[in-house]
N, C-alpha and C positions, 0 to 999 in steps of 0.2 A: 892724121887729127891731132897729135902735138902739134906737127908743124900747123898747124891753123891755128890754136889757142895760143901758139908765140907769135905766128905773127899778128893772131889780132890785140893782144897785151903789146906787143911793139908798137903798133899803129895807133891804138890807144892813149900809149905813154908817149906819141909822137905830140898827139894831140895836146896834151895836158902841155907838154914843156913849148909848144908853139906858143898857145895864148898867154903865158909867161912874156916870151920873148918879145911877143909884140905889142904887150900890155904898155898904155900911154900912164905918165903923172897925171894927178887928180885935175892936177892946177890947168895943164894944157887940155885939159876935155873937161867944161861946166857940168854937162850934164853927164856925167860918168856913170851915176848909177842909172841911169835909163838905158844906157849905150848897154852896159854889163848885164842888165834885167837881161832886153830884148836880144844882146846875144849868146845868153844864156840861152833863154829859151827856143831861141833855134836851132842852138847847137841838139838840145835837148830832144827835141820835134823830130828831131832826120834822125837821131840815133833808136829814138821811142819809134816812128816810123816804120825805118830800116828791121828793126827786130819783127815787128809784129809783119813786116810782109815777109821775110823770113821764115817764120815761124808758122804762118798760114800755107805756104808754098811748099814747106815741109810735108805737112799736115793735108794737106790735100794732095798730093802725089804719093805719100802712101795712103789713103783713106782709096784712091783710087787704082793703084797698083792692085793693094787686097780684092776691091771690086773685080777686077779683071780674074784674079787669080780664082775669088769661089766662083762667079763664072764658067770660069773653065773645067771646075772638077762638077760642078753642077749646071749644065745649062735650064735644066727644068725650070731652075730657082731664080732666073736671071732679073721677072720682074721683082720681085720683092727686094734683092740686090741694090738693083738700079734706082730703086725709089728710095731705101735708106740710104743708100750713098748721094742722092743727091739732096736730100734732108740734112746729109752730116757736111758737104760741101757749103751748103747756106748756113749754118751754123759756124763753120770753121771759119767764110768770111765777112759773117758778120760782126768777130772779132777784130778784122782788119778795120772794117768800115769805123765801128768804135774809137779804134784807135786815131784816124783821121781826124773824128770829130774832136776830139779832144786835141788832136795836136790843133786844127784851127782856133778852136776858142784859147788857146796860150797865146797861139800868134797872134789873134787880134782883136785878143781881151787890153783894154785900156788902160791899167792899174794903175799910173802917173797922171792920168784926165789929159793927156797928151792928143 
């Protein structure tokens, strides 16, 4: 777990350094504010949807695993367990869909009237 955390911090640090390395002067880009805004929104959207997909994937995996474990212990209750699991999976998936909606709104909003 420590290796994964260290690698994620390293990748995030490299992303921050890369944006500074590829930055242009304001005089070279007349609409630098627009491009900086959309670049930031695109990067934030990618990170946000990635975290949402990771979180919902972990949540779904854990819930299905626990449901299968519960059915293995008590096969007579499989109907109630499956129903509860399906409702839980729908609620977990709705979180990823909400994130997708927010990301699409951010990507397609035109705050500068362009």
